[in-house]
C-alpha positions in Angstrom: -52.4 -77.1 48.5 -50.3 -75.1 51.0 -47.4 -77.3 50.4 -47.8 -76.9 46.6 -48.0 -73.2 46.8 -44.9 -72.9 49.0 -43.1 -75.1 46.4 -44.1 -72.9 43.5 -43.0 -69.7 45.4 -39.6 -71.3 46.1 -39.2 -72.2 42.4 -40.1 -68.7 41.3 -37.6 -67.1 43.7 -34.9 -69.4 42.5 -35.6 -68.6 38.8 -35.4 -64.9 39.6 -32.1 -65.3 41.3 -30.7 -67.2 38.3 -32.0 -64.6 35.9 -30.4 -61.7 38.0 -27.1 -63.6 38.1 -27.1 -64.3 34.3 -27.6 -60.5 33.6 -24.7 -59.5 35.8 -27.1 -58.1 38.4 -25.5 -59.7 41.4 -25.1 -57.9 44.6 -28.1 -55.6 45.0 -29.5 -56.7 41.7 -29.2 -53.1 40.1 -28.4 -52.9 36.4 -25.5 -50.6 35.2 -26.6 -47.1 34.4 -26.6 -46.0 30.8 -23.7 -43.8 29.9 -24.5 -40.1 29.9 -24.4 -38.5 26.4 -21.4 -36.2 25.7 -22.4 -32.5 26.1 -22.4 -30.6 22.8 -19.4 -28.4 22.2 -19.6 -24.8 23.2 -20.6 -22.4 20.5 -17.8 -20.3 19.0 -17.5 -16.9 20.7 -16.0 -13.8 19.1 -14.4 -11.4 21.6 -12.5 -8.2 21.1 -9.3 -8.4 23.1 -7.7 -5.2 21.8 -9.7 -2.1 20.7 -7.0 0.5 20.4 -5.4 -0.3 17.1 -5.3 2.2 14.2 -6.2 0.7 10.8 -4.4 -2.6 11.4 -3.5 -4.5 8.3 -1.4 -7.6 8.9 -0.6 -9.9 11.8 2.3 -12.4 12.5 3.1 -14.6 15.5 6.6 -14.7 17.0 7.8 -18.1 18.4 7.0 -17.0 22.0 3.4 -16.2 21.0 3.7 -12.5 21.0 2.2 -10.8 18.0 3.5 -8.3 15.4 0.7 -6.1 14.0 1.1 -3.6 11.1 -0.8 -0.3 11.1 -1.5 1.2 7.7 -0.2 4.7 8.6 3.3 3.2 9.1 3.8 1.7 12.6 4.6 -1.8 13.6 3.4 -2.9 17.1 4.4 -5.8 19.3 1.5 -7.1 21.3 1.4 -9.5 24.2 0.7 -13.2 23.6 -2.9 -12.7 24.7 -3.2 -9.7 22.4 -4.5 -7.4 25.1 -1.5 -5.2 25.6 0.7 -3.2 23.3 4.2 -3.9 24.5 6.1 -1.7 22.1 6.1 0.4 18.9 9.0 -1.0 16.8 11.6 1.6 15.6 13.2 1.5 12.2 10.1 1.0 10.0 10.7 2.7 6.6 8.6 5.6 5.3 5.4 4.5 3.6 3.0 6.0 1.1 0.0 6.0 3.4 -2.6 7.2 1.0 -5.7 5.5 -0.3 -5.1 1.7 0.0 -1.4 2.2 0.5 0.7 2.2 3.7 2.4 -0.5 5.8 0.8 -3.7 4.7 1.8 -7.3 5.6 4.3 -8.9 8.0 5.7 -12.4 8.2 8.3 -14.0 10.4 11.2 -16.0 8.9 10.8 -19.8 9.3 14.3 -19.9 10.9 13.6 -17.0 13.3 15.3 -16.8 16.6 15.3 -13.8 19.0 19.1 -13.5 18.6 19.2 -13.5 14.8 15.8 -13.7 13.3 14.6 -11.9 10.2 11.1 -10.5 9.6 9.6 -9.2 6.3 7.3 -6.3 5.8 5.4 -5.3 2.6 4.4 -1.7 2.1 3.6 1.0 -0.4 7.0 2.6 -1.0 7.0 6.3 -2.0 9.1 7.2 -5.0 12.0 9.6 -4.8 13.9 11.7 -7.4 12.4 11.2 -10.8 9.8 8.9 -9.2 8.6 11.5 -6.7 4.8 11.3 -6.4 4.7 7.7 -7.5 4.5 4.5 -5.3 4.9 0.8 -5.6 4.7 -2.3 -3.3 8.1 -3.2 -1.8 9.3 -5.8 0.6 11.8 -5.0 3.5 13.9 -7.6 5.3 15.2 -6.7 8.7 16.3 -8.2 12.0 14.0 -7.6 15.0 16.3 -6.8 17.9 14.5 -5.7 21.0 12.1 -3.0 19.9 13.9 -2.0 16.7 14.6 -3.1 13.2 18.2 -3.4 12.3 20.2 -4.6 9.2 17.2 -3.5 7.1 17.3 -3.8 3.3 14.6 -3.6 0.5 14.7 -7.0 -1.2 11.9 -6.4 -3.7 10.4 -3.5 -5.5 7.3 -3.6 -7.7 8.2 -2.2 -11.1 7.3 0.3 -12.3 6.2 2.7 -9.6 3.0 4.5 -10.7 0.7 7.2 -9.5 -2.5 6.6 -7.5 -3.4 5.0 -4.2 -5.2 1.8 -5.3 -4.5 -2.0 -5.5 -1.1 -2.5 -3.9 -1.9 -6.1 -2.8 -0.1 -7.4 -0.8 0.3 -10.6 1.2 3.5 -12.3 2.1 3.6 -16.1 2.4 6.6 -18.3 3.2 6.6 -21.4 1.0 7.6 -24.9 2.2 11.0 -24.5 0.6 11.4 -21.2 2.6 11.1 -19.0 -0.5 8.8 -16.0 -0.2 5.6 -15.4 -2.2 4.5 -11.8 -2.6 1.0 -10.9 -4.1 0.9 -7.7 -6.1 -2.0 -5.6 -7.2 -2.2 -4.0 -10.7 -2.5 -0.5 -9.2 -6.0 -0.1 -10.8 -4.4 0.1 -14.2 -5.9 -3.1 -15.7 -3.6 -4.0 -18.7 -0.3 -4.3 -16.7 -1.6 -7.5 -15.2 -0.9 -9.3 -18.5 2.4 -7.5 -19.2 5.3 -9.7 -18.1 7.8 -6.8 -18.4 6.1 -5.4 -15.3 5.3 -6.8 -11.9 1.9 -5.2 -11.5 -0.9 -7.7 -11.1 1.3 -10.6 -10.4 2.4 -13.1 -7.7 6.2 -13.2 -7.5 8.4 -15.8 -5.7 11.7 -14.7 -4.4 14.4 -16.1 -2.2 14.7 -14.6 1.2 17.6 -12.4 0.0 15.4 -11.1 -2.8 16.9 -13.1 -5.7 14.7 -15.0 -8.1 14.9 -18.8 -7.7 16.2 -20.7 -10.7 13.2 -23.0 -10.8 10.6 -20.2 -11.2 8.5 -20.6 -14.3 9.5 -18.9 -17.5 7.4 -16.2 -19.1 9.4 -15.5 -22.3 11.8 -12.9 -23.4 11.8 -9.6 -21.5 9.9 -11.1 -18.5 10.7 -9.7 -15.1 12.6 -11.9 -12.7 10.6 -13.6 -10.0 7.2 -14.0 -11.8 5.2 -16.9 -10.5 1.7 -16.2 -11.8 0.0 -13.4 -13.7 -3.4 -11.9 -14.5 -4.2 -10.8 -10.9 -6.2 -7.7 -9.9 -5.8 -7.0 -6.2 -4.9 -10.1 -4.2 -5.2 -9.4 -0.5 -5.5 -12.9 0.8 -2.9 -15.7 0.5 -2.2 -19.0 2.3 -0.4 -22.3 1.8 -2.6 -25.4 1.6 -1.5 -27.5 4.6 -1.4 -30.8 2.6 -0.3 -29.8 -0.9 1.8 -26.8 -0.1 0.2 -24.9 -3.0 -0.5 -21.2 -2.8 -4.2 -20.2 -2.6 -5.0 -16.6 -3.3 -8.1 -14.5 -2.9 -8.5 -11.2 -4.8 -10.8 -8.3 -5.4 -12.9 -8.1 -8.5 -14.5 -4.9 -9.8 -18.3 -5.0 -9.4 -18.5 -8.6 -8.4 -16.0 -11.1 -9.6 -14.0 -11.5 -6.4 -12.0 -14.7 -6.8 -10.4 -17.6 -5.0 -7.6 -19.2 -7.0 -4.7 -21.6 -6.7 -1.7 -19.6 -7.9 0.3 -22.3 -9.6 3.6 -21.8 -11.4 3.1 -20.2 -14.8 -0.6 -19.7 -14.4 -2.5 -16.8 -16.0 -5.7 -15.8 -14.1 -7.1 -13.7 -16.8 -7.5 -10.2 -15.5 -8.5 -7.9 -17.2 -9.4 -10.1 -20.1 -11.8 -12.2 -18.1 -13.7 -11.5 -14.9 -17.1 -12.4 -13.4 -17.3 -8.7 -12.3 -18.5 -5.7 -14.4 -17.0 -2.3 -15.2 -17.7 0.5 -12.8 -20.5 2.7 -13.9 -22.4 -0.2 -15.5 -25.3 -1.9 -13.9 -24.1 -5.4 -13.1 -25.5 -8.2 -15.2 -24.3 -11.4 -16.8 -23.9 -9.6 -20.1 -21.5 -6.9 -18.7 -18.8 -9.2 -17.4 -15.3 -8.7 -18.7 -14.7 -11.1 -21.5 -18.0 -12.9 -20.8 -16.8 -13.9 -17.3 -15.8 -17.5 -18.1 -12.0 -17.9 -17.9 -11.5 -21.4 -19.3 -9.9 -22.6 -21.5 -7.6 -19.6 -22.1 -7.1 -18.8 -18.5 -7.4 -20.4 -15.1 -11.0 -20.7 -13.9 -11.4 -19.5 -10.3 -12.4 -22.0 -7.6 -15.2 -19.8 -6.5 -16.4 -16.2 -7.1 -18.4 -13.7 -5.1 -20.9 -11.0 -6.3 -22.2 -8.8 -7.4 -22.2 -7.2 -5.0 -18.5 -7.6 -4.2 -17.4 -9.0 -0.9 -13.7 -7.8 -1.2 -11.9 -10.7 0.4 -8.9 -10.0 2.6 -6.8 -12.3 4.7 -6.9 -16.1 4.3 -6.1 -19.1 6.4 -6.6 -22.9 6.4 -7.8 -24.1 9.7 -5.5 -26.9 11.1 -6.2 -26.5 14.9 -7.9 -28.7 17.5 -10.0 -26.2 19.2 -12.6 -26.5 16.5 -12.1 -30.1 15.2 -15.3 -29.8 13.0 -13.5 -27.0 11.1 -10.2 -28.8 10.3 -9.3 -28.5 6.6 -11.7 -25.6 6.0 -10.7 -22.2 4.7 -11.4 -18.8 6.4 -11.4 -15.5 4.6 -12.0 -12.0 5.9 -14.2 -9.6 3.9 -14.2 -5.8 3.7 -17.2 -4.7 1.6 -19.1 -7.8 2.7 -18.2 -7.2 6.4 -18.1 -10.9 7.2 -15.9 -13.8 8.0 -16.3 -16.4 5.3 -16.0 -20.1 6.2 -15.5 -22.2 3.1 -16.0 -26.0 3.3 -13.7 -27.8 0.9 -13.9 -31.1 -0.9 -10.4 -31.4 -2.3 -9.9 -28.3 -4.4 -13.7 -27.8 -4.7 -15.5 -25.2 -2.6 -18.5 -27.3 -1.4 -20.2 -24.7 0.7 -19.7 -21.1 2.0 -21.0 -19.6 5.3 -21.0 -15.9 6.2 -20.2 -15.5 9.9 -20.6 -12.4 12.1 -22.0 -10.5 9.2 -24.3 -8.4 11.5 -21.4 -6.7 13.4 -20.6 -4.1 10.7 -16.9 -4.9 10.9 -14.5 -5.0 7.9 -12.4 -8.1 8.6 -8.9 -7.2 7.2 -6.8 -10.2 8.3 -7.3 -13.7 9.8 -4.7 -15.9 11.4 -4.7 -19.1 13.5 -3.3 -18.8 17.1 -1.2 -21.6 18.6 -4.1 -22.8 20.7 -6.4 -23.1 17.6 -8.3 -19.9 18.1 -8.7 -17.6 15.1 -7.4 -14.0 15.4 -9.1 -11.3 13.4 -8.0 -7.8 12.6 -10.7 -5.2 11.8 -10.4 -1.9 10.0 -12.1 -0.3 13.0 -9.0 -1.0 15.1 -9.9 -4.3 16.9 -8.0 -7.5 17.4 -10.7 -10.1 17.9 -10.4 -13.7 19.1 -12.7 -16.5 18.0 -12.6 -19.3 20.5 -14.7 -21.6 22.7 
């Protein structure tokens, strides 16, 4: 019996050795540890990197990462690449009509910019002179940035006509893929001029970088102003090129509700003031009080999405293309003034599939939003902050 037991133990040990070898458990017989799960990505963090700005309105990035920031009262600042330091106040900015919503507005950098010979473009509320004294209109200035001054400056576009009042100047500047320049223009709170093609109020215009109207702009009939691209806009304060299609997307203020996101295509009519999902001021908002019933189609372009009532007052617009937040690639971000939030819009093609209000408990009016070279988002607030959204 002892001999049989020893034989059985020997056979069992041999079987265990064979089993360990077949499972790759040679050596000490330990199995390979299971891979550790990837840690979840850090949550987005919003940090104020500059708090000493005065009503900032627009932001542009120079090739070296430094920033240009417009301030509504009429000053143009150069900030360090991290945004924390004001390096200079740029000389040579024209006089602006800094009243109501007017002032120094947007800024963009020429796509062929070099420090030695680069152009920048500013949009601003230009005060009238002579017979137009007391009036104002959105204008675009082209100038070379040399050191801390603008030189060789010239006005390449003027909204026509100049009118009284301090509302609805627009105005965003966007460089198209073909290096022409889109300019968004408010209807100066005058309603009907948005449909009048003999005026440039309530329009998007497309101009060459010298101010001339490109020959392939759409036609709007006899008497139409040169440069018209799309009409029927109210007060577009957000604009960005789609990274895949190159089309111009525009966000604009409605009245009581009716804030819109649109694709501003050549020759399009977006309906204001004949159609809007918003309601006249002084009237309690309801489905019945909407301008023209609200629905734009088939006579006018239906917006991709609308807000309100209450209004959110979108301002600033950017498509996210960075790598810092890969889960956000292809999504659209919009600042908000009345809504005091940063909107994140999830897109399915040209359809807005979902909207999320971010940082809506801070009490900040987010005026502009841009993407930094490292994929962070840069936000300007009316309270004078430059904020950075990063991990």
